[in-house]
C-alpha angles and dihedrals in degrees: 000000000000114000112238114211113224117242129202131194123255103181106297091344133086119221141168113271093249121053132171125264104208098193096104094057088091131078124280116320090013089288130124130354124326119268090242115027093191092054091051091052091047092050092054093048093045092050091056092043089055092055105271108149100166122067123182117208144147136205090236092060100107082347101271092347101100097048090050091050091050091051093047094047102040113018122148083047124222109260092240096051113112112202114196121191135177138218135194101078136077141175132253123219091271094052097259117148111242137175113270097168110128106135093244090051091053090059092048092049091052089052090049090053091052091050098048094042090044097228133128095222139006123229094224135002121189122216102224113207116215100177131076096224120114124238108319142149092288091054090051091052091046091053088048091055091049092048091049090051090051093047090049091054098249093118133019100211141013124233131183129220135194093009139147127233088257091057092050094049091046093049092049089061090067107024146011115261119217097193146345121226112197135149107269126160140155089260096041118045100159089127093058093112090053091048092050091052090049090051091050092051099037094246117152113249111207109186118206119209091037089155094042096255102298112009113161133188089272104035124055121221093250139026090256102129090192090070092053090049092051091049091052091047091052093043093239133115121260088247092055091049093050092051093046089053091050094048093047094047093074135357088225091065118114109177126201111188115182098226107056096127141011 
């Protein structure tokens, strides 16, 4: 019997349940070039060869580095490949992540993504919030910039990242939302209310940190020994168990761990 690969919605697109988060292709602390350029290129190509059709990136990864690696490894892109980027953050000279979220800067960041990835439009771009404030005038203006970019054909769909339930409900009053990308992990479920609202509305929930920022086949993402014990009992790695939990938690989940291959 032919094996049918499961598909999950990502806005208007259909993707495999597990994508590839490209953030860790850079140097230490997501800053500067990778230690081995050839390995980074090989990882991207192998991910796509293994069936990954959803890659998560950002112009501020590196900065610039990850988008350039993606272009070098995969351009011209497979027709089915969905590249998702994000705007709203930047880097200082020491590599720190800072807010770069003025509405005019969001437009410029989208254009920079298009240039470095060498595409005319992106399937989805997430507005990444870097401030703790609830929905306010700035958020309204940011949404306006994203909507204008969509209406001008620079992006197909708008996503949101690092948001509260209040942000999601507010945004849905003025636009459709393709996906939400929040931190969500078996040991940190603070975004559960956001996830539940996404489930109710059929919005893709794409958790970042699915592996707890660095889980490997030998080290779980938390100090919870019970998870290690369960993985051993099931003859799987802690990373596999964490991902299985995420995928089973909601059918709207699309996960994009950064260490699928390589």
